[in-house]
C-alpha positions as CSV (number, residue, x, y, z in Angstrom):
1,T,-0.2,0.3,0.0
2,G,1.6,3.7,-0.5
3,T,0.3,7.2,-2.1
4,G,-0.8,7.2,-5.7
5,I,0.5,5.0,-7.8
6,L,2.7,2.0,-7.2
7,S,5.1,0.4,-9.6
8,Y,6.6,-3.1,-9.1
9,Q,10.1,-4.7,-10.3
10,W,10.3,-7.8,-8.9
11,R,14.0,-9.9,-8.6
12,F,15.0,-12.9,-8.2
13,D,18.9,-13.0,-6.7
14,G,18.7,-10.1,-6.5
15,T,19.3,-9.3,-9.8
16,D,15.9,-7.5,-11.9
17,I,14.0,-9.8,-13.4
18,A,13.4,-8.4,-17.2
19,G,8.9,-7.8,-17.7
20,A,8.3,-8.6,-13.8
21,T,6.4,-6.0,-12.9
22,Q,3.2,-6.9,-11.6
23,A,1.8,-6.6,-8.1
24,T,2.0,-10.5,-8.9
25,L,5.3,-13.2,-10.3
26,T,4.3,-16.5,-12.1
27,V,6.5,-19.0,-12.7
28,S,6.1,-21.0,-15.3
29,S,7.6,-24.9,-15.4
30,A,9.4,-24.6,-12.7
31,Q,12.8,-26.2,-13.3
32,P,15.9,-26.5,-10.9
33,A,17.4,-23.5,-11.9
34,H,14.1,-21.4,-10.9
35,A,15.1,-22.2,-7.9
36,G,16.3,-19.3,-5.1
37,R,15.0,-16.4,-3.6
38,Y,12.5,-14.1,-5.0
39,A,11.5,-10.2,-2.9
40,V,9.8,-7.8,-5.3
41,V,10.4,-3.9,-4.8
42,V,7.7,-1.5,-4.8
43,R,7.5,2.1,-5.7
44,N,5.8,5.9,-5.4
45,V,6.6,9.0,-6.1
46,T,7.5,9.1,-1.9
47,G,10.1,6.3,-2.5
48,S,10.5,2.3,-2.6
49,A,10.2,-0.8,-0.2
50,E,11.3,-3.7,-0.5
51,S,9.7,-6.7,1.0
52,R,11.8,-10.3,2.4
53,A,12.6,-13.0,0.3
54,A,10.8,-16.0,-0.5
55,R,12.8,-19.4,-1.3
56,L,10.9,-21.1,-4.6
57,T,12.6,-25.0,-3.2
58,V,11.8,-26.8,-6.6
59,N,11.4,-30.2,-6.5
60,A,13.1,-31.8,-9.3
61,P,12.3,-36.2,-9.8
62,G,15.8,-38.5,-9.3
63,T,18.7,-38.4,-12.0
64,I,20.4,-41.1,-12.8
65,L,23.7,-41.1,-12.6
66,V,25.3,-44.2,-13.2
67,L,23.5,-46.7,-15.8
68,P,23.2,-50.1,-16.0
69,Q,25.8,-51.5,-18.1
70,V,25.3,-54.6,-20.4
71,Q,26.5,-57.9,-19.6
72,T,27.6,-61.9,-21.4
73,V,28.4,-64.1,-18.8
74,S,28.2,-67.6,-19.0
75,A,25.3,-69.7,-17.7
76,G,26.1,-70.4,-13.9
77,A,28.5,-66.9,-13.6
78,T,27.1,-63.9,-11.8
79,A,25.8,-60.9,-13.5
80,T,26.0,-57.7,-11.6
81,F,24.1,-54.4,-12.5
82,T,24.9,-50.9,-10.8
83,A,22.6,-47.8,-10.8
84,T,23.0,-44.8,-9.1
85,G,20.6,-42.1,-8.5
86,I,20.1,-38.2,-6.7
87,G,17.4,-36.4,-5.8
88,I,15.5,-35.3,-3.0
89,E,15.6,-37.5,-0.5
90,P,14.7,-40.9,0.5
91,T,15.7,-42.9,-2.4
92,S,13.9,-45.9,-3.7
93,Y,15.1,-48.1,-6.5
94,R,12.9,-50.7,-8.1
95,W,14.5,-53.1,-11.3
96,R,12.5,-54.7,-14.1
97,L,13.7,-57.7,-16.7
98,N,11.8,-57.2,-19.3
99,G,9.2,-54.1,-18.0
100,A,8.3,-56.4,-15.6
101,D,9.2,-55.6,-11.9
102,I,11.9,-58.5,-10.0
103,A,10.2,-59.1,-6.4
104,G,13.1,-57.5,-4.3
105,A,15.7,-56.5,-5.7
106,T,14.8,-53.1,-4.9
107,G,18.9,-52.0,-4.0
108,T,21.5,-50.0,-6.0
109,T,22.9,-53.4,-6.6
110,L,21.3,-56.1,-8.6
111,N,23.0,-59.2,-8.3
112,L,22.1,-62.5,-10.2
113,A,24.2,-65.5,-8.9
114,N,23.7,-69.0,-11.3
115,V,22.4,-67.5,-14.3
116,Q,21.0,-69.0,-17.0
117,I,19.5,-68.6,-20.1
118,S,15.6,-67.3,-18.0
119,N,17.5,-64.7,-16.6
120,A,18.7,-63.0,-20.4
121,G,16.8,-60.4,-21.4
122,D,16.1,-56.4,-21.2
123,Y,17.4,-54.6,-17.3
124,S,16.7,-51.8,-16.0
125,V,16.1,-49.5,-13.2
126,I,13.2,-47.2,-12.1
127,V,14.7,-44.3,-9.3
128,S,11.9,-42.5,-7.0
129,T,12.2,-39.7,-4.9
130,P,8.8,-38.0,-3.2
131,A,8.9,-35.6,-6.7
132,G,8.4,-38.2,-9.5
133,S,9.8,-41.1,-10.8
134,V,12.5,-42.0,-14.0
135,L,12.9,-44.9,-15.9
136,S,16.4,-46.3,-17.1
137,T,17.9,-46.7,-20.4
138,A,17.8,-50.7,-20.6
139,A,21.0,-53.0,-20.9
140,R,21.1,-56.4,-22.2
141,L,22.2,-59.8,-20.0
142,I,23.3,-62.1,-22.7
143,V,23.7,-65.1,-20.9
144,E,25.9,-67.5,-23.2
145,V,25.8,-71.3,-23.0
146,P,28.8,-73.5,-23.3
147,P,28.1,-76.5,-26.1
148,T,26.7,-80.2,-25.0
149,I,26.3,-83.2,-26.5
150,T,22.8,-84.7,-27.4
151,R,24.1,-87.1,-29.7
152,Q,27.5,-89.3,-29.0
153,P,29.1,-89.9,-32.5
154,N,28.6,-93.9,-33.3
155,S,31.3,-96.9,-33.8
156,Q,31.0,-98.4,-37.1
157,T,32.7,-100.6,-39.5
158,A,33.3,-99.8,-43.0
159,L,34.5,-101.7,-45.8
160,S,37.9,-100.7,-47.7
161,G,37.6,-98.5,-50.3
162,S,33.5,-98.1,-49.0
163,S,33.0,-94.4,-47.6
164,F,30.7,-93.5,-44.0
165,P,29.9,-90.2,-41.9
166,L,30.5,-89.1,-38.6
167,K,27.7,-87.2,-37.0
168,V,27.0,-85.5,-33.8
169,N,24.1,-83.1,-32.3
170,A,24.8,-80.9,-30.3
171,S,23.1,-77.3,-28.6
172,G,24.4,-74.0,-26.9
173,T,25.0,-70.6,-27.8
174,E,25.9,-70.1,-31.8
175,P,28.2,-70.2,-33.3
176,L,29.3,-73.7,-32.6
177,H,32.5,-74.9,-33.9
178,Y,33.6,-78.8,-34.4
179,Q,36.5,-79.9,-35.2
180,W,36.9,-83.6,-35.7
181,R,40.7,-85.9,-34.7
182,L,41.5,-89.1,-35.3
183,D,43.0,-90.6,-32.4
184,G,44.1,-87.1,-31.5
185,A,44.9,-85.5,-34.4
186,M,43.4,-83.3,-36.1
187,I,41.4,-83.9,-39.2
188,N,42.4,-80.5,-41.7
189,G,38.5,-79.7,-42.9
190,A,36.7,-82.2,-40.8
191,E,34.8,-78.8,-39.0
192,G,30.5,-79.7,-39.0
193,P,28.2,-81.7,-37.7
194,V,28.3,-84.4,-40.5
195,I,31.7,-85.4,-42.2
196,F,32.0,-88.5,-44.3
197,V,35.2,-90.6,-44.4
198,T,35.5,-91.8,-47.9
199,N,37.4,-94.4,-50.1
200,V,38.4,-95.6,-46.7
201,Q,41.9,-97.5,-45.9
202,S,43.3,-99.3,-43.6
203,A,44.8,-95.4,-42.4
204,D,41.2,-94.4,-41.0
205,E,41.1,-97.0,-38.5
206,G,41.1,-95.4,-35.3
207,D,39.4,-92.9,-32.6
208,Y,37.4,-90.6,-33.9
209,T,36.5,-87.8,-31.9
210,V,35.0,-83.9,-32.4
211,V,35.7,-81.3,-30.4
212,I,32.6,-79.1,-29.8
213,S,32.8,-75.1,-29.1
214,N,31.9,-71.6,-28.6
215,T,32.5,-68.4,-26.7
216,A,31.6,-70.2,-23.5
217,G,33.6,-73.0,-23.9
218,S,34.0,-76.3,-25.4
219,V,33.2,-79.6,-24.8
220,T,35.0,-83.1,-26.4
221,S,32.7,-86.8,-27.7
222,Q,33.4,-89.9,-27.3
223,P,35.3,-91.6,-29.7
């Protein structure tokens, strides 16, 4: 109140706000940068008065500083995902697999022991504060399974000059690599699940095995 026409000038942390010359100051779409002390100077023909400062606090949703990272592990190993969020306390965490909450996974670190194929997928975390929540980008967990032989090669008897096949069936993370051996020595070019020994001679007699490998390990067949 005061004599005559009153004019207003709002200030933010001691600096005039351009165009803020009404009795009411509206801060639209408040962001953390708007947080601070607001005051107003009121003037008339006889002088001026400055109000006490009013503090504006902007409660922003949490921010994730450390995101979970993509991982590749072998079946049976341990996978660990970590996230770090900041914001108005209390801050809480909720981990998800392929968009579904993981029961009991509410810490900054998610440890998965003895991982199997069923654990593979996209992991993300929701960081929540009293002001809101933010969802991290997804980090994929790739679980590699070592080769397993599901059908062993069969022993065979062949006539001299004939041919016979050697076959093995295996499962595991692709691609699978095959290397056949005769009495422990590698056979050049024998690198598939099925090979043919042609024009059999006495030198071809012996114990045939195959080593199957991938990025997670290897296995050797029975002879």
